MIMI-576904 format. One line per 10 residues: for each residue x, y, z of N, C-alpha, C, CB. Coordinates in steps of 0.1 Angstrom, whole numbers. Last residue first. Glycine has a CB too. Layout:
X/Y/Z/X/Y/Z/X/Y/Z/X/Y/Z  ...
//
This chain:
-66/50/-117/-71/43/-128/-80/42/-141/-73/39/-124  -63/83/-102/-74/70/-104/-70/63/-118/-91/76/-104  -27/85/-97/-40/91/-100/-50/81/-99/-40/98/-114  10/87/-98/-4/86/-92/-17/93/-93/-2/86/-81  39/73/-116/30/85/-108/18/81/-100/23/94/-119  67/55/-130/52/61/-131/49/71/-120/41/48/-127  88/31/-145/85/47/-143/73/50/-142/89/56/-154  107/5/-139/98/12/-144/97/28/-140/88/4/-142  135/-23/-131/128/-10/-128/120/-5/-139/138/0/-126  134/-57/-140/141/-42/-141/131/-34/-138/148/-36/-157
136/-85/-121/127/-74/-130/133/-63/-127/111/-72/-127  147/-104/-102/152/-99/-116/148/-93/-122/155/-104/-123  135/-109/-79/132/-119/-90/137/-117/-107/116/-121/-89  146/-92/-60/150/-107/-62/149/-115/-72/146/-113/-54  147/-66/-86/142/-69/-73/148/-87/-71/124/-66/-73  167/-37/-97/163/-51/-98/158/-56/-83/176/-60/-104  181/-13/-97/173/-14/-107/169/-28/-108/179/-8/-118  200/-13/-74/204/-18/-85/196/-18/-97/207/-30/-82  179/-4/-53/191/7/-59/198/0/-73/206/10/-46  149/-23/-56/161/-19/-50/171/-8/-56/166/-29/-48
126/-24/-75/128/-14/-65/141/-11/-59/122/-18/-56  103/-31/-100/114/-32/-93/119/-22/-84/122/-35/-102  70/-40/-95/77/-30/-96/90/-32/-91/70/-20/-91  54/-66/-115/59/-58/-102/67/-49/-106/65/-66/-91  27/-64/-135/41/-64/-137/42/-62/-120/48/-52/-149  -1/-64/-144/2/-68/-129/18/-70/-132/-7/-83/-124  -13/-49/-165/-8/-59/-169/0/-69/-155/2/-53/-181  -17/-22/-156/-26/-28/-165/-23/-43/-165/-24/-23/-179  2/-9/-143/-11/-6/-137/-19/-18/-143/-18/10/-142  29/-22/-154/24/-22/-139/9/-21/-137/31/-12/-132
28/-16/-181/32/-28/-178/28/-31/-164/44/-29/-180  19/11/-179/8/2/-184/12/-12/-182/4/5/-200  42/22/-172/33/23/-161/21/14/-168/29/40/-158  58/15/-199/62/10/-185/50/11/-173/75/20/-180  44/29/-214/43/17/-215/50/10/-204/49/14/-227  26/58/-196/39/54/-206/40/36/-206/57/62/-197  -7/71/-202/4/63/-196/17/61/-200/1/52/-195  -16/106/-211/-15/90/-216/-3/84/-207/-13/88/-235  7/132/-228/-5/125/-220/-7/112/-223/-18/132/-223  27/139/-238/20/145/-244/5/139/-240/24/147/-257
50/129/-218/47/146/-218/35/149/-225/58/156/-225  31/102/-202/38/108/-212/38/121/-213/34/103/-223  31/94/-166/25/99/-178/35/104/-190/16/110/-173  46/85/-145/37/76/-148/32/80/-162/27/74/-138  81/75/-138/73/84/-142/57/77/-148/82/92/-153  99/67/-108/90/59/-120/80/72/-123/80/43/-114  137/70/-104/121/73/-100/113/67/-113/117/92/-98  157/40/-92/153/51/-103/140/56/-104/155/46/-116  161/46/-54/159/37/-67/156/47/-77/147/25/-67  183/57/-34/174/61/-41/174/53/-56/177/76/-41
190/44/0/193/43/-16/181/51/-22/194/25/-21  207/44/28/198/49/24/202/49/8/196/60/33  218/21/54/221/30/43/207/30/34/235/23/34  232/2/80/228/16/77/230/21/63/235/25/86  228/-34/75/236/-22/78/229/-10/73/248/-24/72  191/-44/80/207/-45/74/213/-32/80/208/-46/54  156/-48/73/167/-48/80/180/-51/79/164/-52/86  142/-28/47/143/-39/51/155/-38/63/145/-48/39  120/-7/30/124/-10/41/130/-25/44/114/-8/48  106/14/5/107/2/9/120/-3/19/108/-5/-3
87/39/-2/96/37/2/96/23/8/99/46/8  73/64/-30/73/51/-24/88/47/-14/70/40/-38  58/95/-28/70/87/-30/66/72/-24/83/95/-21  43/118/-43/42/108/-38/54/104/-41/31/101/-41  30/143/-60/37/145/-48/36/131/-40/30/156/-40  40/135/-97/31/134/-84/40/138/-72/26/119/-81  59/134/-118/55/148/-111/46/147/-100/48/158/-120  77/112/-99/76/125/-105/65/125/-118/90/129/-110  80/96/-75/71/92/-86/69/107/-93/55/85/-81  108/76/-61/102/91/-64/94/91/-76/114/102/-66
117/55/-38/115/58/-55/103/65/-53/113/43/-66  144/46/-16/133/57/-19/134/51/-35/137/75/-16  150/22/9/151/24/-5/140/34/-8/150/11/-14  168/14/36/160/20/34/161/27/18/159/28/45  184/-7/59/185/-5/46/169/1/41/191/-20/38  176/-5/88/189/1/83/190/0/68/201/-7/88  153/5/113/153/-2/102/166/3/96/139/0/94  152/14/138/163/5/139/162/-4/123/160/-5/154  134/33/146/128/19/147/144/8/140/110/19/135  149/55/135/148/54/152/141/39/155/137/68/159
145/51/109/159/49/115/156/46/130/169/64/114  120/55/106/125/42/101/136/41/110/128/42/84  116/82/112/110/73/120/115/59/116/96/74/119  131/92/92/138/96/108/130/84/115/133/115/117  117/85/71/126/78/73/136/83/84/131/77/62  93/103/74/93/87/73/105/79/77/90/84/59  105/128/76/100/123/87/97/106/86/87/131/88  112/130/45/123/129/60/115/125/72/131/146/64  86/126/34/98/117/36/105/118/42/104/114/28  68/145/32/69/139/46/79/127/47/56/133/51
65/150/7/68/162/14/70/158/31/57/173/11  53/131/-6/68/131/-9/73/145/3/72/135/-29  30/108/10/33/122/5/49/125/4/25/132/15  35/74/3/30/83/11/34/97/4/35/82/26  36/40/8/34/50/0/28/61/6/28/46/-10  58/14/18/53/25/22/49/35/10/62/30/31  69/-16/28/66/-10/17/56/1/21/61/-21/6  94/-39/45/81/-27/47/81/-18/34/85/-14/62  99/-74/49/101/-60/42/88/-51/46/103/-62/24  119/-96/68/105/-91/64/110/-77/53/93/-86/81
138/-112/87/141/-110/70/127/-101/64/141/-128/61  119/-114/110/135/-104/109/140/-104/92/151/-116/120  87/-103/105/98/-114/106/111/-108/103/96/-126/96  64/-78/115/74/-82/108/83/-94/111/80/-72/106  53/-62/135/46/-73/129/54/-81/117/32/-67/123  66/-40/143/65/-50/154/58/-63/148/57/-44/166  66/-24/122/81/-30/125/76/-44/133/92/-18/136  37/-18/122/45/-23/108/56/-28/115/50/-11/95  37/-1/145/29/-13/145/36/-22/133/14/-10/142  54/19/135/59/11/149/54/-1/150/56/18/163
41/33/118/55/26/113/57/19/124/69/37/108  16/40/131/14/32/120/31/26/116/6/41/107  29/59/148/24/47/154/21/39/143/12/50/163  41/78/134/51/73/141/46/58/145/55/84/153  15/87/124/22/79/114/35/73/121/26/89/103  -9/79/148/-2/89/141/6/81/131/8/98/150  -42/70/157/-28/68/155/-23/74/147/-26/56/153  -64/84/155/-61/79/163/-49/74/167/-67/73/163  -59/100/127/-70/104/138/-62/95/155/-89/94/131  -47/116/100/-45/110/111/-53/113/121/-33/111/115
-69/117/68/-61/124/79/-61/115/93/-67/139/83  -80/99/51/-68/110/46/-64/115/55/-70/121/36  -99/82/63/-87/78/52/-77/86/52/-91/78/36  -114/99/77/-106/89/84/-94/81/77/-116/79/87  -124/117/55/-117/122/66/-107/113/72/-125/127/75  -142/95/43/-129/102/37/-119/107/47/-132/113/27  -158/93/65/-153/82/57/-140/85/52/-160/79/46  -172/118/64/-166/111/77/-156/102/70/-177/101/86  -172/145/43/-172/132/45/-164/125/57/-168/128/33  -158/168/46/-169/168/51/-174/155/51/-177/176/44
-121/167/56/-132/169/44/-147/165/53/-128/156/28  -103/189/77/-112/179/75/-121/175/66/-117/179/82  -72/202/70/-88/204/70/-96/192/67/-92/213/61  -45/199/90/-55/193/80/-68/200/81/-57/177/83  -24/200/110/-24/209/97/-33/206/90/-14/209/89  -29/180/126/-26/195/130/-27/206/119/-12/197/135  -32/152/119/-42/165/122/-41/176/124/-49/164/129  -13/148/87/-11/151/100/-27/160/105/5/161/100  -24/131/56/-22/146/65/-22/144/80/-34/157/63  -24/106/49/-13/115/44/-15/128/52/-16/119/28
-30/76/62/-34/88/59/-21/99/60/-46/91/68  -6/49/49/-13/57/61/-20/68/54/-2/63/74  -7/23/34/-9/35/28/-16/45/38/-17/33/16  16/-5/37/8/5/42/7/18/35/11/7/56  27/-38/40/26/-29/31/15/-19/40/21/-36/16  49/-61/51/40/-53/57/38/-42/45/46/-48/71  59/-96/49/60/-83/45/50/-74/52/59/-81/31  59/-118/63/70/-117/55/71/-105/51/70/-123/45  48/-117/97/45/-116/84/57/-115/77/37/-107/82  38/-132/129/44/-124/122/47/-125/106/55/-123/128
3/-134/144/16/-136/145/26/-129/135/18/-150/145  -24/-131/154/-19/-129/136/-7/-135/136/-15/-112/131  -25/-132/178/-26/-145/172/-24/-142/155/-42/-152/175  -29/-107/190/-14/-117/193/-17/-128/183/-10/-124/211  -40/-83/173/-41/-91/180/-33/-101/177/-51/-93/180  -17/-51/180/-27/-60/169/-31/-71/176/-20/-66/155  -26/-25/200/-19/-36/198/-25/-44/184/-20/-45/212  -42/8/192/-43/-6/201/-33/-15/196/-58/-13/201  -41/22/170/-36/30/182/-37/18/193/-47/45/186  -52/10/150/-39/9/151/-35/13/166/-33/18/141
-85/-9/156/-77/3/155/-63/2/161/-84/13/162  -100/-29/131/-91/-28/143/-84/-15/145/-81/-38/142  -114/-57/117/-117/-43/118/-108/-41/134/-135/-40/116  -97/-73/91/-102/-73/106/-104/-59/108/-92/-79/116  -100/-96/63/-98/-82/69/-106/-83/81/-103/-69/59  -85/-119/41/-92/-115/53/-91/-101/60/-87/-124/62  -78/-139/16/-80/-126/20/-88/-125/31/-86/-118/10  -79/-165/11/-64/-158/10/-64/-147/14/-57/-157/-3  -105/-173/8/-95/-183/14/-82/-173/15/-91/-199/3  -116/-154/-11/-117/-154/3/-113/-162/12/-127/-154/5
-112/-153/-39/-99/-151/-30/-99/-152/-15/-94/-138/-32  -129/-145/-60/-125/-161/-56/-114/-157/-46/-119/-172/-71  -137/-118/-59/-127/-123/-68/-120/-135/-66/-118/-115/-68  -157/-119/-40/-160/-114/-56/-149/-118/-68/-160/-95/-56  -143/-124/-20/-153/-133/-24/-157/-130/-39/-167/-131/-15  -133/-98/-16/-123/-113/-16/-131/-122/-23/-119/-120/1  -150/-79/-16/-144/-80/-27/-133/-91/-27/-138/-67/-30  -165/-86/9/-171/-88/-2/-161/-89/-15/-181/-78/-3  -142/-75/24/-144/-92/29/-152/-93/11/-159/-95/49  -141/-51/21/-132/-57/15/-134/-71/14/-120/-54/21
-168/-42/28/-166/-40/13/-155/-46/10/-166/-25/8  -161/-41/55/-170/-53/49/-171/-54/35/-185/-52/53  -144/-23/59/-138/-36/59/-147/-44/52/-136/-40/72  -158/-4/53/-151/-6/42/-144/-19/45/-140/5/39  -174/-3/74/-180/-1/66/-173/-8/52/-183/13/67  -156/-3/99/-164/-12/97/-170/-15/83/-173/-9/105  -125/13/101/-139/15/94/-144/2/90/-138/25/81  -97/3/105/-105/10/112/-120/10/110/-101/21/112  -83/-27/91/-93/-15/87/-101/-9/98/-103/-20/76  -59/-49/79/-62/-40/92/-70/-27/89/-50/-35/100
-57/-78/61/-60/-65/60/-65/-58/73/-70/-64/50  -34/-102/51/-45/-99/63/-44/-86/65/-42/-106/78  -31/-126/26/-29/-111/30/-40/-110/41/-32/-100/18  -10/-149/10/-21/-147/19/-21/-133/25/-22/-157/30  0/-166/-21/1/-157/-10/-12/-153/-3/8/-146/-14  -9/-180/-43/-10/-186/-31/-3/-177/-18/-3/-200/-34  8/-163/-66/-2/-174/-63/1/-179/-52/-4/-185/-73  6/-129/-72/13/-137/-67/7/-150/-64/19/-131/-57  -16/-112/-87/-1/-115/-92/4/-126/-86/9/-104/-91  -34/-112/-71/-39/-116/-85/-26/-120/-94/-49/-102/-91
-29/-104/-47/-36/-118/-48/-35/-122/-63/-53/-118/-42  -23/-80/-50/-11/-89/-46/-20/-103/-52/-6/-89/-25  -50/-68/-56/-39/-70/-64/-25/-77/-62/-37/-58/-68  -61/-78/-29/-64/-78/-43/-58/-78/-55/-70/-71/-44  -43/-57/-14/-45/-74/-11/-50/-80/-23/-57/-78/2  -51/-33/-22/-38/-36/-23/-35/-53/-22/-31/-28/-11  -79/-30/-18/-75/-29/-30/-61/-37/-31/-74/-14/-34  -97/-31/4/-89/-42/2/-82/-44/-10/-95/-51/3  -111/-9/12/-118/-20/4/-107/-33/2/-124/-13/-13  -87/-3/38/-98/1/31/-106/-8/25/-94/10/22
-61/-11/52/-67/-19/41/-78/-13/33/-72/-32/46  -44/-4/71/-50/6/67/-56/0/51/-40/20/68  -19/-25/64/-25/-15/74/-29/-4/70/-16/-12/83  -15/-58/55/-20/-46/49/-27/-37/57/-28/-48/38  10/-82/55/1/-76/64/-1/-63/56/7/-74/80  14/-115/40/13/-100/40/6/-94/49/9/-96/30  30/-145/37/23/-137/43/25/-123/46/21/-143/53  37/-167/7/42/-157/17/28/-152/24/51/-144/8  33/-183/-13/33/-188/-2/34/-180/13/42/-197/-3  53/-168/-38/41/-179/-34/41/-183/-21/40/-192/-40
66/-133/-28/66/-149/-34/55/-158/-31/77/-157/-28  68/-98/-31/61/-113/-26/65/-124/-33/45/-113/-28  73/-75/-30/85/-85/-37/80/-97/-29/104/-80/-33  59/-48/-38/61/-59/-26/68/-70/-36/44/-64/-16  48/-29/-56/61/-27/-49/67/-38/-39/59/-15/-40  23/-33/-61/36/-39/-72/48/-35/-66/36/-33/-88  10/-22/-40/8/-35/-43/21/-40/-52/-7/-38/-50  15/5/-46/20/-1/-35/22/-16/-36/11/1/-24  3/8/-72/16/8/-72/22/1/-57/20/23/-76  -23/4/-65/-17/-6/-73/-4/-2/-73/-23/-8/-88
-28/27/-44/-29/12/-39/-21/1/-51/-47/8/-36  -27/46/-63/-16/41/-51/-17/30/-46/-16/47/-41  -44/51/-79/-34/41/-84/-24/40/-73/-27/46/-99  -72/51/-57/-64/56/-67/-52/46/-70/-59/70/-64  -102/45/-43/-92/41/-45/-86/48/-59/-93/26/-43  -120/71/-28/-120/61/-34/-106/57/-38/-130/62/-44  -139/84/0/-123/81/-2/-128/69/-15/-112/73/16  -170/98/-11/-161/95/0/-147/92/-5/-166/84/9  -194/75/-31/-190/87/-24/-181/86/-14/-200/93/-20  -195/49/-35/-199/57/-48/-193/71/-41/-217/56/-53
-172/26/-24/-184/38/-22/-184/45/-32/-183/47/-11  -166/-4/-42/-162/9/-35/-170/17/-33/-154/15/-39  -154/-33/-54/-164/-26/-49/-160/-17/-39/-173/-33/-46  -137/-44/-80/-133/-36/-72/-149/-32/-66/-123/-26/-78  -118/-70/-97/-130/-64/-95/-130/-60/-81/-141/-74/-99  -89/-75/-113/-96/-74/-105/-108/-64/-102/-89/-74/-100  -82/-75/-141/-82/-88/-133/-87/-87/-121/-70/-93/-132  -87/-50/-152/-100/-62/-151/-98/-75/-146/-106/-66/-165  -65/-38/-154/-67/-45/-168/-83/-54/-164/-50/-57/-172  -59/-33/-126/-50/-43/-133/-57/-51/-147/-46/-54/-123
-95/-33/-116/-80/-27/-114/-74/-38/-123/-74/-27/-97  -129/-17/-118/-117/-26/-123/-102/-23/-117/-117/-26/-139  -159/-13/-98/-146/-9/-108/-136/-18/-110/-139/2/-104  -189/-8/-88/-181/-15/-91/-169/-12/-101/-187/-23/-94  -201/12/-59/-198/10/-73/-189/-1/-73/-192/22/-81  -219/6/-29/-209/6/-37/-211/6/-52/-204/-3/-33  -239/27/-6/-240/19/-20/-226/21/-26/-252/26/-31  -241/25/29/-232/28/17/-233/21/5/-219/27/21  -268/36/44/-264/28/39/-252/31/28/-274/22/35  -268/56/72/-269/57/59/-261/45/50/-265/69/57
//
């Protein structure tokens, strides 16, 4: 059956996004993940589990001259990612490859300055598969489990590179355990109350675990906070390291996760 897309906007309309009308749909998790990458102009970024390319599109809108390679298991979503790159006049900076992470990455990709990933949140052993096959592949681990995703990410990075992950908060300790095993030293966690999500950013260095100031999305009375609007609508980067600032000097913000 042909996949009929809808068109939506991200970052206050800076990004135009074609995505399936049914099945897995992009939520603010992708926008938050892109905002957590401390990328600079000219750097190369790998997006594992790219879907329709939302993370790469948000990065390209914020960071001039960066380039993003997306890896996606589902050919239909990868095709939409390619269309999205063209739709946003970024076809020369964004490309998506159909590939199963259970297999080694193509050797000609080289090493990256940053790797970002939004892996399937549910382990196959405990998940009830959604009836939609595409959504099931996006949300439940299949040929590659979480450990494999993180191992592939580690192998794709330059020595000074960073890894950014968004995942369920109840799998945080599992993520950190895998990162320690893979010899990541400097791990920073940003919690997203009240959402059951967590951002983790890691870099090689002396062993240390930090808690970045938490990010809150909604006001108590409803609606986004000003800090959330700055990231979700106005493409501000998300400060992450434990001192509350990234290498560009941006101060930390607060938020959560749902569909923009």
